N, C-alpha and C positions, 0 to 999 in steps of 0.2 A: 662329424660336425667339427667345427673349429674350436669349440670349448671342450676341455677335458677336465673333469674334477680331479684334483690332486690332494687337497687337504682342507681342513678347517683351521683357521688361524685367528688370533685376536691380537690387537695392538698391545705391545709389551708395556708393562708398568715398571720395568726395571730401570733404576735411575742411572746406571753406569753405561747405558747404550746411547750412541749418538742419534739425535733426531733433529731434523730441520724441515724447511718447507718442501724439500724434494725427497727426503728420506724419513721413513717411519719404521722403527723396529717392531717386529711382531714375533709371536710365539706360535709354532705349529702345534695344534692341540691333538690332532689325529690325522694320519695320512693314509692314502690308499695306493700311492706310488711315490717314487722319489721326486722331491721338488728340486728343480735345477735353476741355476743362475739365469736370469733373463726372462723367466716366466712371469706373467702378469697376475695381479690380484684383482678380483672383482668384489667390491664391497657389497655385502648383503646385511641389511639391518637385522639385529638379533630377533629370533623367533620368526623369521621369514625364510622363504626358500626361492630358488631360481624358478622362473616360469618354464614350463615345458617347451614353449615356443616363444620366439621373440618376434614382435610385430615390426615390420618395416615402416619407417617414418621418413617422409621427404624432408630434407633440410631446407632452410630458407635462404641460404647463400652457398656459394661454391665451396666445397670442402674436399680436400685431397685425402685419399685413404688407400688402403692396401687390402686386396683379397687374400685372406689367410688360407682358405681351403675351399674347394668346390666338391659338391657331392659326386660320388663315383669317379673322382679324379679327372673331371672334365677339363679339357684344355682350352675350350672356347665357351665363354659365358656371355 
């Protein structure tokens, strides 16, 4: 799958870290593998978990996107 669990993180409350509309500082609380620069965060409200499956939903307008990974390394989708 294209999603790989790396860590639990929370928004940092430390005052000396820069934060703006494009940048939010966070603290890694526990990790299962090394977090690397460029990896994305998926916000999950407290006391909730990721669904086992994501339901496909049609968009109402043209949207450009990227296929991150295909099952079984398929080259044609």
